[in-house]
Every structure is written in C-alpha cells, then in structure tokens.
N, C-alpha and C positions, 0 to 999 in steps of 0.2 A: 506493498499500499506505499509505502515510504516511498520508494522507489518511482513510483506512480507518479504523486504527488512532485517530486523533485523533475520529471521529467517535463509534465503540465507546466511547471515552472520556466525552465530551461525555452520551450515553444514559444510562450509568452512574451518572456527577454528575446529571444531571438529578435520576436517581429517589431519590439521596441527598438532593436539596437538596428535593423533596417531603416524605420524611422529615423532615430536621431543620423547613422548617415549622412541619410539624404538632405535632411533638413539643415543636417552640419554644414554641406555641403553647400547648401543654398545660403546660409547669412554668410557664411566666408566670399563664399563673390558677388551679395547684394551689398556688405558694408565693407569688410577687411581691406579685400582686392582692389574693389573702387576708390579707397580711401589710399591704395600704395600707389593707382593709377595716380591720383593727383597730389603727393607728395613726395612721389619718389621718381626723378625724370631717367634714371638711369637706367637701361633697359637691365644689365645681367646684373646691377643692384638687387633690380624691383623684383628679379625672376628668383635671386638667389632667397631672399626675405621671405617670398610664396612660397617657397619648395622646404625651406627650416618651420614654414607656419604650417604648411602642411602634416609634415613630421613630426611635430606638436602633438600637432589635432590625430591624429593616426595613435601616437603613442599612448596620448589620453582616451580612444575609442577603445584600445585593445588592454586599457589596464580596468576600465570600465567594463568588457565585457567577461573577465576572468575575473573579477571582485559579484558578477553576480552570478558567478557558476555555469555562466555560456559554454563558455570552453576553456582550455588552459595553454602555453605556446612556452615555446625556449628560443633562444635565438646561441647559433655556434659559429664562432672563426668569425663575425662580421669585421671586427677590429682591421681584417684582410682586406676590407674595401676601401678603407680610408685613401690609401695609395694609389688605388686603382683607377686611372686619370684614363683616357683615351682608350677605355674599355670598354667591350659590349656584355654588361651581365644577362647570361643566360639563364632560365630558369625551368623546372618543369611547372605544370598547375593543377595540381588537383583539386584547390578549392576556391571560390569566392573571393577569400581574402589573402590571395596570394601576393597579392602587390600590395595592399597596405601592412602585409609585416615585413616586408623589403622596405619600400621607401620610409615607415616609422623610424628606421636604425641606418639610414642612408640617403639624407635628404637633400646630398651632395649630386645624386644622379640622375639624369633624363629618364624618361620613357616611350614607349612605341606604344601606344594607345589604339583598342577598336575605333573604327569611324565613326559605328554606330552611338559613342558614349559621346559624341560632339553636340549632337541633336539632343540630350540627355540634360534638361536645366539647370537640375543639380550637379553636374560635373560638367558640365560645357565652359563656367568660368571658370574654374577650379583646373581643367586642362588648360586655356589660353595663359593664366596668370602665371603659370610652370612652366611655358613655350613647351610642352611637352611636344613629339614628335606625331601626326596622325597617320594611320596605315594607310588614308586613299589620297597620299599626294602624290599617285605614282610617280609617276616620270623625275618630278622634282626627291622622292623619298632617298632615291641613294644617294645623290650629290649630298644635300643636306646632312644625311650623317656620316657621309665623308667628311664635310667640311666642321661640323659639331666634335667627334672624332679628333680631327687636325687639333683642336682649338684646347682639347685632354676633357671634355666632358665625356664621364658616364653614361651608356644607355642600358635602359632595361629593355628584355624584349623574353619574350613567351615563346618561342621557336615552336610551340603546336598552334597558334593563331587563337584557340580556345581550351578550356577547359578538357583534361585527360578524360577520357571514359573509361567509367573503372573497368578491369575486366581483362583491357584492352591493350596491347603494346602501345607505344608514342608511337604518334605519326607526325613528324617533323613537318613544317612549311619552309623553304630554302631560304627565306627571304634574312634571315639571321648570317647564314654561313656565304650568304653573296656581300653583305655587306660586309663582316667580318676580312673574307678572302680580298675585294676590291677595295678596302682601305688601308689593308696589311694589318691590323690592329686584333690585339688580344684578345683572349674571352677568359669570361671568369666565371665558372660552374656553381649553381644554385641551386642545391635540392630541398625540396619540399614534400615532409611527410608527415601521414596525417594518421594515426592510428588506425583511424573509423572513418564511413563512408559519411562526408559531410560539407555540404553548399557545393555538391559533386557538379557532375553536365548533364544528370538527370536525375537532380534531387530538387522539387522543391523546398522553400525555405522552414517551410514547418516540418518538411519529413527530415528530423534532425536523432539523431543515434540514440539506444539507449543509455547510455552512457555519456558522461563527457569527454567530448574530443582533445587529444592531443593532438596539437602541431608544434613539428621540429621544422626550424630553419636553418641549414645549413651551408656556409661558403666552403665552397671547396677548391679544387686548384684551377691554376690557371694557364690556360691551352695557348699557345702562340700560332695564328690562323696560315704565319706563312710557311709553313712546318708539310704544310697539307700539299705544296706545290711542289711537284717531282726536280722542276725545274724553270726558270725562268720565263721558257717558251711556252710555256704548259698551256691552254685555255683555263680563264680562273672558273666556267664554270664543271668543269672535269675539279676544278681544286675543292669548287663550293659543293659538290656531288659528294666527295669525298668527305670534308668534315660534316656536312647533314649526316650520315651515316655514322663515325665518329660520338656527335651526338646525342644521338638516336639508343647509342649502346649508355654514356657516358651520367646522362639527364635522369636513367632508373634510378630513386632515391633507395640507398639501404635502409632496411627497416629498422627502426631504434628499439 
C-alpha cells in the first residue's frame, strides 16, 4: 500500500515538474533574457550569461526533482569537460532529461537542438538567448559548426537525433561524425544510463517505473577524429562512416 502511495506521489510530482519546466523557460524568456537583451550589448557576453543562467535553473530543477523523490542522479568525471574547447560532446539519449543533466554541469557548451523546439513558446527564447545551433539550418549548419568549433566553442550533439528506442541497438545519424571529420575536431564521449525505463521514446510522462529511477551521467574518453582518416587524400565521407560505426559501439553505456 505504501509503495502504491509513493508511486502516485511521483506521478503527481512528475506532472508538476513538467509544468515547472515549461513555465520556467517562459519566465526566463519574457523577463530575464529580455532584460539581458536591453542591458548587455556585447553578444558573446550576453550568450555566456544566458547559458550560465540556464545551467543554474537546471541545477535548481534537478534538486527539486530529487528532493520530491521523483528521480535521483549522479555525475561522474565532469571536471574533464572544463578544458574541452573546440570539441564535440556526443552522448547517448535514453531519457527526456539528458540535455538538462549535461547543461546543468557544463554551462560553457553549446548545443545542436531539434528544429521542432524552435516553435515551442517555452523553449524558443531559451534557444535564441543561448545561441544554440538548430538542426534545420541546412547548408549553413556545417560551416557554422566549423566556425564555432574553430573559435573554441564546445557543442553538445545527440547523434541518435531522438531518444533511444528501448531494447533496440543504437542507430546514429551521421551528422556528428561529418562535423567532426570535416572540422578536424576531437570528440568527447558521454554515457547516460538510467537503471529503469523512464521518460524514454515510447513512454508518456505519467508512465513512470514502480521504483525511483537513478540516472548516471559519466564523462568518458576523448577521441581524435583525424585518426579515422587513413590518409590525407581519403574522402571525408568514408572517414565519417568509419567514425560513426565506432560511435555506435562507444556510446553504449555500461550498466552501473
């Protein structure tokens, strides 16, 4: 009986966290980011403040979720991201909260976001203020990514393009590998492991496990993309394919 009551509590609080997340994004957009737009004329400085604000908001959100008993989490090796400049951060994508976990601990990194999010009023202002790349930029996406990486920005990409389908092998789009090979930049692997099915590709928000889930986010090895070029004359498409196959293996997290 007590376990059932706790489950109902977590369902109720999960719904409330969704409302909190959306309203928080809208509040940041309408108040704080507009204030920054008026008061901070330097665009890079404004972007830095916006990203730090987002990270702080995410840390608060995660603490609230943990405090309410909805989920638990731990981070491993995030100090390695501090010096990862001009680097692609690639992660697997088992839950809806994966970006929140990473961005909460690494405010200096940018992100490649799905085009559909730019039409969401709760997130549109956040994406614009943080100056994130949008996956719908077509022919300009690669040169813009190369430019940012050359300037020392780290960019987070989920190569699957969507959340992992439970019970199925990872299927990666080749975008991250193409950007890495054509930019000559390194990649940093991040593993996200959830000990139960939670907010995954085929779950509704109210379909939560009987036990409180534990999410572990671990920063792993750094990979040099140029190591996948057999020689300087080799086509970058072949190197990207080779790198993508390698990532399919390396992005599978070890159960904790």
